[in-house]
Structure formats: structure tokens, C-alpha cells
C-alpha positions in Angstrom: 26.4 1.3 -34.9 24.5 1.2 -38.5 21.2 -0.2 -39.0 22.6 -3.5 -40.6 24.2 -4.3 -37.0 20.8 -4.3 -35.2 18.9 -7.6 -35.3 15.6 -7.8 -33.1 15.6 -11.1 -31.7 12.5 -12.8 -33.8 10.6 -13.9 -30.7 10.8 -10.7 -28.8 9.7 -9.0 -32.0 6.6 -10.7 -31.7 6.1 -10.6 -28.2 6.7 -6.5 -28.3 5.8 -5.8 -31.8 4.7 -1.9 -31.2 8.0 -1.6 -29.1 10.2 -3.2 -32.0 8.2 -0.8 -34.7 9.5 2.1 -32.5 13.0 0.9 -32.0 13.5 0.5 -35.8 12.0 3.9 -36.3 14.1 6.0 -33.7 16.2 4.3 -31.6 18.6 2.1 -33.7 21.7 4.4 -33.3 21.9 5.8 -29.7 24.1 3.1 -27.7 22.8 2.2 -24.1 24.3 3.5 -20.8 26.0 0.6 -18.5 28.0 1.0 -15.6 31.4 -0.6 -15.0 29.8 -3.9 -13.4 27.8 -4.4 -16.5 24.3 -3.4 -15.5 22.2 -1.0 -17.9 21.4 2.2 -17.0 19.5 3.4 -19.9 18.5 1.6 -22.9 16.4 -1.2 -21.4 13.9 -1.3 -24.6 16.9 -2.2 -27.0 18.1 -4.8 -24.5 15.0 -6.5 -24.2 14.6 -6.5 -28.2 18.1 -7.3 -28.7 20.3 -8.4 -26.0 23.2 -7.2 -24.6 25.8 -8.5 -27.0 24.7 -6.6 -30.3 24.6 -3.1 -28.4 27.1 -0.5 -28.5 27.2 0.9 -25.1 28.8 4.0 -23.0 30.2 3.4 -19.4 28.9 5.3 -16.7 29.1 5.7 -12.7 27.5 2.8 -11.1 25.6 5.2 -9.0 24.0 7.2 -12.0 20.3 7.1 -12.5 18.6 4.3 -14.1 16.4 6.4 -16.0 13.7 4.4 -18.1 12.8 1.6 -16.1 9.8 3.1 -15.4 8.8 3.8 -18.6 8.3 0.1 -19.1 5.1 -2.3 -18.9 5.1 -5.1 -16.2 5.5 -7.4 -19.3 8.4 -5.5 -20.8 10.1 -5.4 -16.9 9.3 -9.2 -16.6 11.4 -9.7 -19.9 14.4 -7.8 -18.8 14.8 -9.0 -15.5 16.1 -12.7 -16.5 18.9 -10.9 -18.7 20.0 -8.7 -15.9 19.9 -11.6 -13.5 22.0 -13.7 -15.7 24.4 -10.7 -16.1 24.7 -10.5 -12.5 24.9 -13.9 -11.7 28.1 -14.4 -13.7 30.2 -12.5 -10.5 27.4 -12.8 -7.6 25.3 -15.0 -6.0 21.5 -15.5 -6.2 20.3 -13.5 -3.1 23.0 -10.8 -4.0 22.2 -10.6 -7.8 18.5 -10.0 -6.7 19.4 -7.2 -4.4 21.4 -5.5 -7.1 18.3 -5.6 -9.4 15.9 -4.8 -6.4 18.0 -1.6 -5.6 19.1 -0.2 -8.8 15.8 -0.8 -11.0 13.3 -0.7 -8.1 11.4 -3.9 -8.5 10.6 -5.6 -5.2 12.5 -8.7 -4.0 9.3 -11.1 -4.0 8.5 -9.8 -7.7 11.8 -10.4 -8.8 11.8 -13.8 -7.4 8.7 -14.8 -9.1 9.9 -13.7 -12.3 12.9 -15.6 -12.2 10.8 -18.7 -11.0 12.9 -19.3 -7.9 9.7 -20.6 -5.9 8.8 -19.0 -2.6 12.2 -18.4 -1.0 12.3 -14.9 -2.0 9.6 -13.8 0.2 10.2 -16.0 2.9 11.2 -13.2 5.1 8.2 -11.1 4.4 5.8 -14.0 5.6 6.9 -15.3 8.3 4.6 -14.7 11.2 7.0 -15.0 14.3 8.1 -11.6 15.8 5.6 -10.0 13.1 4.0 -6.4 14.2 0.5 -6.7 14.9 -1.8 -4.1 14.0 -4.1 -3.2 17.2 -1.5 -4.3 20.0 -2.4 -2.6 23.0 -5.7 -1.0 21.5 -8.9 -0.4 22.7 -11.9 2.0 21.6 -13.7 4.9 23.4 -16.8 6.0 21.6 -18.4 9.3 23.4 -19.9 9.3 19.4 -21.1 6.1 17.8 -22.6 5.5 14.2 -22.3 5.8 10.8 -24.0 6.4 7.3 -21.5 4.9 4.9 -22.8 1.5 5.0 -19.5 -0.4 3.5 -20.7 -3.8 3.1 -17.9 -5.3 5.3 -19.2 -3.6 8.4 -22.2 -5.9 8.2 -20.6 -9.0 10.1 -18.1 -6.9 12.2 -19.5 -3.5 13.7 -22.9 -3.7 12.9 -23.4 -7.0 14.0 -21.6 -6.1 17.2 -24.0 -3.2 17.4 -27.0 -5.3 17.6 -25.8 -6.8 21.0 -27.1 -3.0 22.3 -30.6 -3.5 21.6 -31.6 -3.1 25.7 -29.0 -0.2 26.1 -29.6 2.0 23.1 -31.9 1.6 20.2 -29.2 4.0 18.1 -26.2 2.0 19.1 -28.7 -1.5 18.0 -29.3 0.5 14.5 -25.8 1.7 14.2 -27.2 5.3 13.6 -24.7 8.2 14.2 -25.6 9.6 17.9 -23.9 11.2 20.9 -22.9 9.6 24.2 -22.2 12.5 26.1 -22.4 10.5 29.6 -18.9 9.0 28.2 -17.5 12.6 28.4 -15.4 11.7 31.3 -11.7 10.7 31.8 -12.7 7.8 34.1 -14.7 6.6 30.9 -11.6 6.3 28.8 -10.0 2.7 28.9 -6.6 2.2 30.4 -4.9 1.0 27.2 -1.7 3.0 25.9 -3.9 3.2 22.4 -7.4 4.8 22.1 -9.0 4.8 18.8 -11.5 7.6 19.5 -14.8 7.1 18.1 -13.6 3.7 16.9 -17.5 2.3 16.6 -18.7 5.1 14.0 -17.2 7.9 11.9 -16.8 11.6 13.0 -17.7 12.6 9.6 -21.2 12.2 11.1 -21.0 14.0 14.3 -21.6 17.8 14.9 -17.9 19.6 15.4 -19.1 21.3 18.4 -19.6 18.2 20.0 -16.5 16.7 18.6 -14.3 19.8 20.3 -15.8 18.7 23.7 -14.2 15.1 22.8 -10.6 16.7 21.8 -10.8 18.8 25.4 -11.2 15.6 27.4 -8.8 13.9 25.4 -6.0 17.0 25.9 -6.8 16.7 29.9 -5.5 12.9 29.9 -2.4 12.8 31.5 -1.5 9.1 31.0 2.1 8.5 29.8 2.5 7.3 26.4 -0.9 7.4 25.7 -1.6 7.7 21.6 -5.2 9.0 20.3 -6.2 7.3 17.1 -8.7 9.0 15.2 -10.2 7.6 12.0 -12.7 8.7 9.2 -13.2 7.7 5.8 -13.7 11.4 4.9 -10.6 12.6 6.1 -11.4 16.1 4.6 -13.2 16.6 7.6 -10.4 16.5 9.7 -9.4 20.0 8.7 -11.6 21.9 11.0 -10.2 20.2 13.8 -6.6 20.3 13.6 -6.1 23.2 16.2 -8.2 21.3 18.4 -6.5 18.0 18.7 -3.9 16.9 21.3 -0.1 16.6 20.3 -0.2 12.9 21.0 -3.0 12.1 18.4 -2.7 10.5 14.7 -5.3 10.5 12.3 -6.1 7.9 10.2 -7.7 6.8 7.0 -9.0 3.8 4.9 -7.8 3.3 1.3 -8.7 -0.5 0.5 -7.9 0.3 -3.0 -6.7 2.9 -5.7 -9.3 2.2 -7.6 -12.9 4.2 -7.9 -14.5 1.9 -10.0 -16.6 -0.7 -8.8 -16.5 0.8 -5.5 -19.7 2.4 -5.3 -20.8 -1.3 -4.9 -18.7 -1.6 -1.5 -19.4 2.1 0.3 -21.1 5.3 0.2 -17.9 6.7 1.6 -15.8 9.2 -0.7 -14.2 7.3 -3.7 -10.7 6.2 -2.7 -9.3 8.7 -5.3 -11.0 11.8 -3.1 -10.1 10.4 -0.1 -6.1 9.8 -1.0 -6.1 13.9 -2.3 -7.8 15.1 1.2 -5.7 12.8 3.3 -1.9 13.7 1.2 -2.8 17.5 1.4 -4.1 17.4 5.2 -1.5 19.7 6.9 -0.6 17.4 9.8 2.3 15.2 10.5 1.1 12.2 11.9 -1.0 10.0 9.6 -1.6 6.2 9.4 -3.3 4.5 6.4 -5.3 1.5 6.9 -5.6 -0.9 3.9 -8.0 -2.8 5.6 -9.9 -4.6 4.1 -7.8 -5.0 1.1 -9.1 -4.9 -2.5 -7.5 -5.3 -5.8 -5.2 -2.2 -6.6 -2.6 -1.1 -9.6 0.6 -1.8 -7.6 2.4 1.1 -9.1 0.1 3.7 -8.2 -1.0 2.5 -5.0 2.3 2.3 -3.7 2.8 5.7 -4.9 -0.2 7.2 -3.4 0.8 5.6 0.1 4.3 6.9 -0.2 3.2 10.4 -1.1 1.0 10.6 2.0 4.2 10.0 4.4 2.6 7.9 6.8 4.0 7.0 9.9 2.8 3.4 9.2 0.7 1.4 6.9 -1.9 -1.5 8.4 -2.9 -3.9 5.7 -5.2 -6.9 6.3 -7.7 -9.1 4.4 -11.2 -9.3 4.4 -11.9 -11.3 7.9 -15.7 -12.2 6.7 -14.7 -13.5 3.0 -17.6 -16.1 2.8 -20.2 -13.7 3.8 -18.7 -10.6 2.0 -17.0 -11.4 -1.2 -14.4 -8.6 -2.2 -12.4 -8.1 -5.4 -9.4 -9.2 -3.6 -5.4 -9.0 -4.7 -3.6 -12.4 -4.5 -1.2 -12.9 -1.6 1.8 -12.4 -4.1 0.6 -8.9 -5.2 -0.2 -7.7 -1.5 3.4 -9.2 -0.8 4.7 -7.2 -3.5 2.9 -4.0 -1.9 4.3 -4.4 1.5 8.1 -5.0 0.3 7.7 -1.5 -2.0 6.7 0.2 1.3 9.4 -1.2 3.6 11.8 -0.6 0.6 10.7 3.3 1.2 11.2 2.7 4.9 7.6 2.6 5.8 6.6 1.0 8.9 3.8 -2.1 7.5 2.0 -3.7 10.2 -0.4 -6.6 9.0 -3.4 -8.5 10.0 -5.3 -11.4 8.5 -2.8 -12.3 5.9 -3.8 -15.4 4.6 -1.7 -18.5 4.4 0.2 -18.4 1.3 0.5 -21.1 -1.2 2.8 -22.0 -3.8 0.4 -21.4 -6.4 0.6 -17.7 -5.5 4.1 -17.9 -7.2 2.9 -19.3 -10.4 3.0 -17.5 -13.8 
């Protein structure tokens, strides 16, 4: 191909001026790679700017790696998807074409439907509540330790408000101060549920290690068949000292409401999300769960990569249950659904709570 054969479409030049300048300077003579079905594997930027019909190509096997899709911006991917869909839809149905794009290019099904302006049908299977797994089914708390000083704003109308009922029983509970309840270190005090949130009304980052070892000792004596212990902290670096003390049926959890550290000090005194993520990712323990609740606005690619790299048994996702009392910077529902689809595509179990009813406006451009 010579320079004169390659014509950048005027509209695309205006839309992506820097990409066009870069292509004219460096990329005109390199053919794209496509497979025998006509789907692009390398050369996406040239396809965006010039269209398939102008470009020389080499045929590669359909299982070849789609190498440079991840270097595109969201706007560029959004421009590319209709071209790929048009190619696929010549020989495949709508849903099959969408699945081809999803599998080959790593773009979620919900996002593809939205970018193609096909309405809400692309996420119907993701949002039906019938038969959906619930986050805290068969779960109770056991609180031999209570209280926290992270002062998360969304705890005010939930945990802290519940604690106000304890004024006659325990002033430390009433004030939500970190404190011990050694009288509960007894198997008879443990609820008869399958899943027990250990110290669920507090954060064990504020507990004395010697006392927590006593808590774990009681847990190891438990013989209930099928029992699971959930132990959660917003400071997962504190888990390290307890790994040898935990019973084999213990699962460790941390909360990651977002991947963004900016603004987070207005929400909580807990370690910022990036610190929590790295500590939990690097924790040498095979049974982890991440709670994304209450979910806050995030960067989709980065946050999905974070959650996948932790290799969790499950991810719990839920919106703020008190939005009028505690306004947070939340993602739109369609963005949350993209995250759910991205995680499910990686084989991660996702359980949801407080996913608000979706409107068609969530799919508008």
C-alpha cells in the first residue's frame, strides 16, 4: 500500500485528530491482521480512521490474540464496535454477533448493546431479580468485639444508629467505641446460622491481638457442619498476624467501594482504597471475598482488574441503602452492570444487594 491509497475519513479525522496524525506519521504502510471470518485482530486504529474496505490485510487464525484493543480509549472502542458488529451481522444474528465481539475483544455484553443503541435487551439476563443470589442469606453476626473508629459516613444511619439501642446495656456499644465482650467467648453464644460474621458490628483492626486469638480459639472448637466464618476489616493488612490462628473454614473480607483515592477522606478514615487493595491482593490466604458496598463511582477497567487480581471467591456489590441521608458519588446503574458482567466473564461469582431499579435512561448515550 502507498500513502495515496490510504484515506482517513473526514469525520473520523475531526473526532480523533491526534490518532489521525499519529497514523499518518507512523502507520500507513502496515497491513491489519484479520481472521478468516473477517474480524480484526490487530490494526484497530486504522479500522477506526479508514474503514475496513481501504486496508490491506493478512489473514490469521481466529484464535490469535487481539493484541491492541486494550490500548484504545473508551471513545475509540465505542467507534469501533459498530464497524465490527456490521461485519459480524452479515453472517450471524444480533446476539451471536454481540457474543463474538464480547469474547474476541473483551468488551462486556451490556456495553456492546448500549453502544449499538439496542435498548435494554442486552442486560436483561443480568438484571432479572428472580433467582438472583442474595449477599447475606443465612447469615448472622457474633460480636465478642464491637466498635470502630474509621467513622465511615454511611455507617451513621446503619451500624451506629443500631448501636444507639444499647444505651441501657453498654455505653461503649452506644457510642460505637472499640471494646471487648469476653462474656460472649462461648460456643453457646454463637448463633445457629451457617454463615457467621465475626465481630460484624465493628472492625477487628482496633482489637487487641491477644484477645482476637481467644476469639479464633473459640471458632476452632465449633463443630457445626457446613459452618463458614466471615471476618471483615477495612484494614486488611491486620489479617497477616492472624493467618495461622484461623480455622480452615474462615473467609476473609475487605471493603472496596471504589478504586479512587481522591475524595475518599471525605467518606472514611480507613486506609484509602489503593492501600486496601494492595494489602488484600498480596495477602497469602486462599479464601477471600470483596464487598463493593456501598459502591462509589469508579474507573471500570482499573477497578475490574483490581477485583480480578485479588482472585476472590465472590464479590458482593450493593448501592448505598440510605442515599437521602448520606449522598455518595455513585456510578450509574449501567456502569455497575458493566462491572458485574466483566467479573462474571472472568468466572467470578457476584452477589448483589440494593441494586436499584433500572430505567431506560441508564442506556442513553
